[in-house]
C-alpha positions in Angstrom: 0.0 0.0 0.0 1.5 3.3 -1.0 0.8 6.2 1.4 1.0 9.9 0.7 -0.2 13.1 2.3 -3.3 14.5 0.6 -2.5 17.7 -1.2 -2.9 20.8 0.9 -3.1 18.8 4.2 -0.5 18.8 6.9 0.0 15.9 9.3 -1.3 16.4 12.8 1.3 15.9 15.5 0.5 15.5 19.2 1.6 18.6 21.1 2.8 16.7 24.2 3.9 13.5 22.4 5.7 14.7 19.2 6.6 11.2 18.1 2.9 10.4 17.5 0.8 11.9 14.7 -1.7 11.2 12.0 -2.3 12.2 8.4 -4.6 11.8 5.4 -3.0 9.3 3.0 -4.0 7.6 -0.3 -5.2 4.1 0.1 -6.3 2.3 -3.1 -8.8 4.6 -4.7 -9.4 7.0 -1.9 -8.2 9.0 1.1 -7.9 7.3 4.5 -6.5 8.2 7.9 -3.0 6.9 8.9 -1.4 6.8 12.3 2.3 8.0 12.0 5.1 6.9 14.3 7.3 9.9 13.7 10.4 8.4 15.4 10.3 5.1 13.5 9.1 6.6 10.3 6.3 4.0 10.0 2.5 4.3 9.5 -0.5 2.2 9.8 -4.0 2.6 8.4 -6.6 3.7 10.9 -9.8 3.8 8.7 -11.0 1.7 5.9 -14.2 2.9 4.3 -14.5 1.7 0.7 -16.8 3.9 -1.5 -16.4 6.8 0.9 -12.9 7.4 2.2 -12.0 9.6 5.2 -10.2 12.9 5.4 -11.0 14.5 8.8 -8.9 13.4 11.9 -6.8 14.6 14.7 -4.6 13.3 17.5 -5.0 14.2 21.2 -2.3 16.4 22.7 -1.0 13.5 24.8 -1.0 11.2 21.7 -3.0 8.5 23.4 -6.1 8.6 21.1 -6.9 9.4 17.5 -10.2 11.0 16.5 -11.7 10.7 13.1 -15.0 11.8 11.5 -17.2 9.0 10.3 -19.4 10.8 7.7 -21.6 9.9 4.8 -21.6 11.4 1.3 -23.6 14.4 2.5 -21.0 15.1 5.2 -23.2 14.1 8.1 -21.5 11.9 10.6 -20.1 11.2 14.1 -16.7 11.4 15.7 -15.0 8.1 16.6 -12.0 7.4 18.9 -9.3 4.8 18.5 -6.2 4.1 20.5 -3.1 5.5 18.7 -1.6 2.0 18.9 -4.7 0.5 17.2 -7.7 -1.6 18.2 -11.5 -1.2 18.2 -12.8 2.3 17.8 -15.9 3.8 19.5 -18.3 6.7 19.3 -16.9 9.8 21.1 -20.4 11.2 21.7 -22.7 8.1 21.9 -26.0 9.9 22.3 -25.5 12.8 19.9 -27.1 12.3 16.5 -25.0 12.5 13.3 -24.5 16.0 11.9 -22.1 18.1 9.8 -18.7 18.7 11.4 -18.2 22.2 12.8 -14.9 21.9 14.6 -12.9 19.7 17.1 -10.7 21.0 19.9 -8.9 19.1 22.6 -7.1 20.0 25.9 -4.1 18.5 27.5 -6.2 16.9 30.3 -8.2 14.8 27.8 -11.2 17.2 27.6 -12.6 17.6 24.1 -15.1 19.9 22.5 -17.1 19.2 19.3 -19.0 21.6 17.1 -21.8 20.2 14.9 -24.4 21.6 12.5 -27.8 20.0 11.7 -31.2 21.2 10.6 -31.8 22.8 14.0 -28.6 24.9 13.9 -25.2 25.0 15.5 -24.3 23.1 18.7 -21.2 22.5 20.8 -20.7 19.5 23.1 -18.1 19.0 25.7 -16.6 15.5 26.5 -14.8 15.1 29.9 -11.7 12.9 30.2 -14.0 10.2 31.7 -16.3 10.2 28.7 -19.2 12.2 30.1 -20.8 14.4 27.5 -23.0 17.5 27.9 -24.2 20.2 25.5 -22.5 23.6 26.0 -24.3 25.6 23.3 -27.3 25.1 21.0 -28.4 27.9 18.7 -30.1 28.4 15.4 -28.0 29.5 12.4 -24.4 28.6 11.6 -21.2 28.7 13.6 -17.9 27.0 14.2 -16.0 25.8 17.2 -12.5 27.3 17.1 -10.7 26.1 20.1 -10.5 24.9 23.7 -8.0 26.5 26.1 -5.0 24.4 27.2 -6.5 23.8 30.6 -10.0 23.0 29.2 -11.7 25.9 31.0 -12.8 28.1 28.1 -14.1 27.6 24.5 -14.0 29.9 21.6 -16.7 29.9 18.9 -17.3 32.0 15.8 -20.8 33.1 14.6 -21.4 35.6 11.9 -17.9 37.1 11.9 -18.0 37.6 15.7 -16.3 35.6 18.5 -17.8 34.3 21.7 -15.9 32.9 24.6 -17.7 30.4 26.8 -16.9 28.6 30.0 -17.5 24.8 30.4 -21.2 25.4 31.5 -21.9 27.4 28.3 -22.0 30.8 30.0 -20.7 33.6 27.9 -17.5 35.0 29.3 -16.9 37.5 26.5 -18.8 38.7 23.4 -16.3 40.1 20.9 -18.1 41.8 18.0 -16.7 41.6 14.4 -15.6 41.6 11.8 -13.4 39.4 13.9 -12.0 35.9 13.6 -10.2 33.6 16.1 -7.0 31.6 15.7 -7.4 29.8 19.0 -5.9 29.8 22.4 -2.2 29.8 23.2 -1.1 26.1 23.7 1.2 26.8 26.6 0.1 26.6 30.2 -0.9 29.6 32.2 -3.7 32.2 31.7 -5.7 31.5 28.6 -4.7 33.8 25.8 -6.9 33.9 22.7 -5.4 35.1 19.4 -7.8 37.1 17.1 -7.7 38.7 13.7 -9.6 42.0 13.2 -10.6 43.8 10.1 -9.9 47.5 10.5 -8.7 50.6 8.7 -8.4 48.9 5.3 -6.4 46.0 6.5 -6.1 43.3 9.2 -4.6 43.4 12.6 -3.7 40.9 15.3 -5.5 41.1 18.6 -5.4 39.1 21.8 -8.0 38.5 24.6 -7.5 37.3 28.2 -10.0 36.9 31.0 -8.3 39.6 33.1 -7.1 42.0 30.4 -9.9 41.8 27.9 -9.3 42.6 24.3 -6.0 44.2 23.2 -4.8 45.3 19.8 -1.3 44.8 18.4 -1.3 48.0 16.3 2.3 47.3 15.2 1.3 44.0 13.5 -0.9 44.7 10.5 -1.4 42.9 7.2 -2.7 44.1 3.9 -4.7 40.9 3.1 -6.3 38.2 5.3 -3.5 36.2 7.1 -3.9 32.7 8.4 -2.4 32.4 11.8 -1.5 29.5 14.1 0.3 29.2 17.5 3.8 27.8 17.6 4.6 25.4 20.5 6.9 28.1 22.1 4.1 30.8 22.1 5.1 32.7 19.0 2.7 33.0 16.1 3.2 31.7 12.5 1.5 33.9 9.9 0.7 32.8 6.4 -0.5 35.6 4.1 -1.8 35.3 0.5 -1.4 38.6 -1.3 -2.1 39.1 -5.0 -1.9 35.4 -5.8 1.2 34.4 -3.8 2.1 33.5 -0.3 4.5 34.7 2.4 5.3 33.4 5.9 6.2 35.4 9.0 7.0 34.6 12.7 5.4 37.0 15.2 6.7 37.4 18.7 3.9 39.2 20.5 5.8 39.8 23.7 8.8 41.4 21.9 6.6 43.1 19.3 8.6 41.6 16.5 7.6 40.2 13.0 10.2 38.4 11.0 9.8 37.1 7.5 10.6 33.5 6.7 12.1 32.5 3.3 9.6 30.8 1.0 9.9 30.3 -2.8 7.5 32.3 -5.1 4.3 30.4 -5.3 1.6 29.3 -2.8 1.8 27.9 0.7 -1.4 25.9 1.1 -0.9 25.2 4.8 1.9 25.8 7.3 2.5 24.9 11.0 5.4 25.0 13.4 5.7 21.6 15.0 7.5 20.8 18.3 11.2 21.4 18.1 10.7 24.3 15.7 10.2 21.9 12.9 8.4 24.0 10.2 6.0 22.0 8.1 4.4 23.5 5.0 2.7 22.4 1.8 4.1 24.4 -1.1 3.1 24.5 -4.8 3.1 26.7 -7.8 1.4 26.5 -11.2 4.0 24.0 -12.5 4.6 22.0 -9.3 2.0 19.7 -7.6 1.6 20.3 -3.8 4.3 18.7 -1.7 5.1 18.5 2.0 8.3 20.3 3.1 9.7 20.1 6.6 12.7 21.9 8.0 13.8 18.7 9.8 13.4 16.5 6.7 11.0 14.1 8.6 7.8 13.3 6.7 5.3 10.4 6.6 6.2 7.3 4.6 5.7 7.6 0.9 5.9 11.4 0.9 9.3 12.4 -0.5 9.9 15.9 -1.6 9.1 15.9 -5.3 11.3 17.6 -7.9 9.8 20.4 -10.1 7.7 19.2 -13.0 8.6 20.7 -16.4 5.2 21.6 -17.9 4.9 23.2 -21.4 3.0 26.3 -20.2 3.6 30.0 -19.4 2.1 32.1 -16.5 1.7 35.8 -16.5 -0.1 38.3 -14.3 -2.6 40.6 -15.9 -4.3 43.7 -14.3 -7.5 45.1 -15.8 -9.3 48.4 -15.0 -12.7 46.9 -14.0 -15.9 48.7 -13.0 -15.0 48.3 -9.3 -11.2 48.6 -9.4 -8.1 46.8 -10.7 -8.9 43.1 -11.4 -6.0 40.6 -11.2 -5.9 37.6 -13.6 -3.5 34.7 -13.6 -3.2 33.9 -17.3 -1.8 30.5 -18.2 -1.1 29.6 -21.9 0.5 26.8 -23.8 4.2 27.3 -24.4 4.2 26.0 -28.0 3.5 29.2 -29.8 2.0 32.8 -29.6 -1.6 33.7 -29.1 -4.4 34.3 -29.5 -5.7 31.2 -27.9 -9.1 29.6 -27.3 -9.5 30.4 -23.6 -11.3 28.9 -20.6 -12.1 31.3 -17.8 -11.7 29.0 -14.8 -13.9 30.7 -12.1 -12.9 30.0 -8.4 -15.4 29.2 -5.7 -16.1 30.9 -2.5 -17.0 33.6 -2.7 -14.3 34.3 -0.1 -11.5 32.4 -1.8 -9.0 33.3 -4.5 -7.0 31.9 -7.4 -3.3 31.7 -6.7 0.0 30.7 -8.3 -0.8 27.1 -7.5 -0.9 23.7 -9.3 -4.4 22.9 -10.6 -4.8 19.7 -12.7 -7.7 21.4 -14.6 -5.3 24.1 -15.8 -2.7 21.6 -16.8 -5.1 19.4 -18.8 -6.6 22.5 -20.5 -3.2 23.9 -21.4 -2.1 20.4 -22.7 -5.2 20.5 -25.0 -4.2 23.8 -26.5 -6.3 26.2 -24.3 -5.2 29.2 -22.4 -6.7 29.5 -18.9 -7.7 32.8 -17.2 -8.1 32.7 -13.4 -9.8 35.9 -12.4 -9.9 37.2 -8.8 -13.1 39.1 -9.1 -14.7 41.3 -6.4 -15.3 39.3 -3.3 -12.0 37.4 -3.6 -9.6 37.3 -0.7 -6.0 38.3 -1.0 -6.6 42.0 -2.0 -7.7 43.6 1.2 -11.0 44.0 3.0 -12.5 46.6 0.5 -12.2 44.1 -2.4 -13.3 41.2 -0.2 -16.5 43.0 0.9 -17.4 44.5 -2.4 -21.0 43.3 -2.4 -22.7 46.7 -2.0 -23.3 46.6 -5.8 -25.1 43.3 -5.5 -24.4 39.6 -5.4 -23.2 37.8 -8.5 -23.6 40.5 -11.1 -20.5 42.6 -10.0 -18.4 39.4 -10.2 -19.5 38.5 -13.7 -18.9 42.1 -14.7 -15.3 41.6 -13.6 -15.0 38.4 -15.7 -16.3 40.3 -18.7 -13.8 43.2 -18.1 -10.9 40.7 -17.9 -12.0 39.0 -21.0 -12.2 42.3 -23.0 -8.7 43.2 -21.9 -7.2 39.9 -22.9 -9.0 40.1 -26.3 -7.6 43.6 -26.8 -4.1 42.4 -26.0 -4.4 39.7 -28.6 -4.1 36.9 -26.1 -7.6 35.4 -26.4 -9.6 34.5 -29.4 -12.9 36.5 -29.0 -15.1 33.8 -30.6 -13.7 31.0 -28.5 -14.1 31.8 -24.8 -15.8 29.5 -22.3 -16.4 29.4 -18.6 -15.9 26.6 -16.0 -16.3 26.6 -12.3 -17.0 24.5 -9.2 -19.6 25.5 -6.5 -19.7 29.3 -6.3 -17.6 29.3 -9.5 -20.3 27.2 -11.1 -22.9 29.7 -10.0 -21.0 32.5 -11.6 -20.6 30.4 -14.7 -24.4 30.0 -15.1 -25.0 33.6 -14.2 -22.6 34.8 -16.9 -24.1 32.5 -19.5 -27.5 34.1 -18.9 -26.5 37.8 -18.5 -23.6 37.9 -21.0 -24.7 35.3 -23.7 -22.8 37.1 -26.5 -19.5 36.5 -24.8 -19.4 32.8 -24.0 -19.3 29.8 -26.3 -19.8 27.2 -23.6 -20.0 26.8 -19.9 -19.3 24.0 -17.4 -20.9 24.3 -13.9 -19.9 21.7 -11.3 -22.0 21.4 -8.1 -23.4 25.0 -8.8 -26.1 27.2 -7.4 -28.6 27.5 -10.2 -31.5 29.0 -8.3 -30.5 31.3 -5.5 -33.8 31.2 -3.5 -34.2 27.4 -3.9 -30.6 26.8 -2.8 -31.2 29.0 0.3 -34.3 27.1 1.4 -32.6 23.7 0.9 -29.2 24.7 2.3 -27.5 24.3 5.6 -28.0 26.8 8.5 -24.4 28.1 7.9 -25.0 28.8 4.2 -28.4 30.4 4.9 -26.7 32.7 7.4 -24.1 33.6 4.8 -26.7 34.3 2.1 -28.7 36.4 4.5 -25.6 38.6 5.1 -24.8 38.9 1.4 -28.3 39.6 0.3 -29.4 41.6 3.3 -32.1 39.1 4.3 -33.8 35.9 3.3 -35.6 35.3 0.0 -38.9 36.1 1.7 -37.5 39.4 2.9 -35.5 40.4 -0.2 -37.1 38.5 -3.1 -36.0 40.9 -5.8 -32.4 40.7 -4.7 -32.4 36.9 -4.9 -34.2 37.0 -8.3 -31.7 39.5 -9.7 -28.8 37.3 -8.7 -30.2 34.0 -9.7 -29.1 32.1 -12.9 -32.7 30.8 -13.2 -33.9 34.3 -13.8 -31.9 34.5 -17.0 -32.3 31.0 -18.3 -34.3 32.3 -21.4 -31.2 34.2 -22.6 -28.7 31.3 -22.5 -27.4 30.4 -25.9 -24.3 28.3 -25.3 -24.0 24.6 -24.6 -24.1 23.9 -20.9 -22.6 21.1 -18.8 -24.1 20.6 -15.3 -22.7 18.3 -12.6 -24.9 17.6 -9.6 -24.1 15.6 -6.4 -27.0 13.5 -5.2 -26.1 14.2 -1.5 -24.9 17.7 -1.9 -26.1 19.8 1.0 -24.3 23.0 0.0 -25.6 23.2 -3.6 -28.6 20.9 -3.6 -29.1 18.7 -6.7 -32.8 19.4 -7.1 -32.3 23.0 -8.1 -29.6 22.0 -10.6 -31.9 19.4 -12.2 -34.7 22.0 -12.4 -32.3 24.4 -14.2 -31.5 21.6 -16.7 -35.2 21.0 -17.3 -35.7 24.8 -17.8 -33.0 24.8 -20.5 -34.6 21.8 -22.2 -38.0 23.5 -22.2 -36.4 26.3 -24.2 -35.0 24.1 -26.8 -31.4 23.6 -25.4 -29.9 20.3 -24.6 -27.7 20.6 -21.6 -25.4 17.8 -20.5 -26.3 16.7 -17.0 -24.0 14.4 -15.0 -25.5 13.2 -11.7 -23.1 11.6 -9.3 -23.7 9.8 -6.0 -21.5 12.3 -4.1 -21.8 15.2 -1.7 -20.4 18.7 -2.5 -17.2 16.9 -3.4 -15.8 13.4 -3.3 -12.8 11.7 -1.7 -12.9 9.0 -4.3 -10.3 9.4 -7.1 -12.6 7.8 -9.7 -15.3 10.4 -9.0 -12.7 13.3 -9.2 -11.3 11.8 -12.5 -14.8 11.5 -13.9 -15.7 15.1 -13.3 -12.4 16.4 -14.5 -12.3 14.4 -17.8 -16.0 15.2 -18.4 -15.4 19.0 -18.0 -12.2 19.0 -20.2 -13.9 16.8 -22.9 -17.0 19.0 -23.0 -14.9 22.2 -23.4 -12.8 20.6 -26.0 -15.9 19.6 -28.0 -17.5 23.0 -27.9 -14.5 25.3 -27.8 -12.0 23.4 -30.0 -8.4 23.1 -29.1 -5.4 24.1 -31.2 -4.3 21.9 -34.0 -1.3 19.8 -32.9 -1.8 20.5 -29.2 0.4 18.2 -27.1 -1.2 15.7 -24.7 0.3 15.0 -21.3 
């Protein structure tokens, strides 16, 4: 059995037993959880779920037990516990019904907290070292459990961009209004210290909270774009920042008021963490290099050697366009076997609060090999460009984003890089939503569109979605579909289905709770009623699949569809 770390995922190592860890590895046709003996360099499989796979797990601080999430295709499941050495596993919360995972946190004394989301809303449950379980919080809407203090006395949860600190009984100790996010409690012993990230004055600032001192700002430590932060074992803070499509790393010493940059190659750091012994672990990639685990100590799980760069016949350039809401950044990838203009696929990222980066994407590689250029546009709402760009939904939902796509397309056409009669769209999730919206509102621009697990009807998706997604939609639209029906209609692809002219590929997951399949099927039926014949691929998956066969089916279907309707270059090289 060959094992490898799943792209973008770092191993989890026990804070108090650094020779014990776990990671997500490849087993046959899927991802499964592996226990890692760091000192011996060996691993054993913990989970074995044919047809499903497993990709959520953690190890207790003391290294005695592994936790893994036993979910179905829709993402609903329960946490299970197994001894790190092996044996029979058992339910961690025996009387708590299966639900969507919304966080796991564990303290050094064996106390654990679990966040869950179901049809009733968000809940948090506390499990004592002896196995007793009680509910700490139960509320409607979405939320996420962030962390449990090192002594197990306090919990931090996020709800609607604000942070609440609770004690073990569920009593609120602090209500910290947003926009604010939490990076968890300091792992060292002593007074609980909560690390926070605040949006303020056009940027982002680190803050801390303690029970005695309350909320304090680190005015000297500011970032232009949203940083991802994590505590180091020695109490320093590791900061990963993605800015304009590329990553940087810094070490912050809050006590000394120091911020030092760490060397990292140009590209993207998908995840980073300082492990015990100042062993820096990171997953690095760029457009030409698949994600790979790098460690400063050189220790890595079995079967995960550091891979050499891959020589791919493509070029990458950064393009900036004056769009209706400001400068729009596009990562433009083209085949290296000749000059443009090229038939071009606009690969639309999901989110909305995500971004395209200088990172390896098999869809980009396959399309470039088939003779297509690929434009990855960081439209309004994307992260990595500051809070004003991230929050630019005042002009509406969806339509400003597709306006940015059109502006980037027009600029690339003017520059002679894109063939104006051969441009298409493809996207997953929110990117699939924008693909369908652009096909209906800009039918003259696009020759084809592929939408994978998309939102096709904004109001229907709201009503069938999870509490967390309904909460997000209510913030973006300023209310529910009943309260703001015109806003939902204006932003819905179904509203513009009569205007669609291009061939459409739709992929729906039968157990998708984020973008429910029923509204995708109804959109396909609406196209057929108007004389179009969309391709509809229905899979027995959730919003995504851990099975390699499912991933390959979707990817090859999308690339084949685009090749049929867009047409690659003559003599394009296959890979």
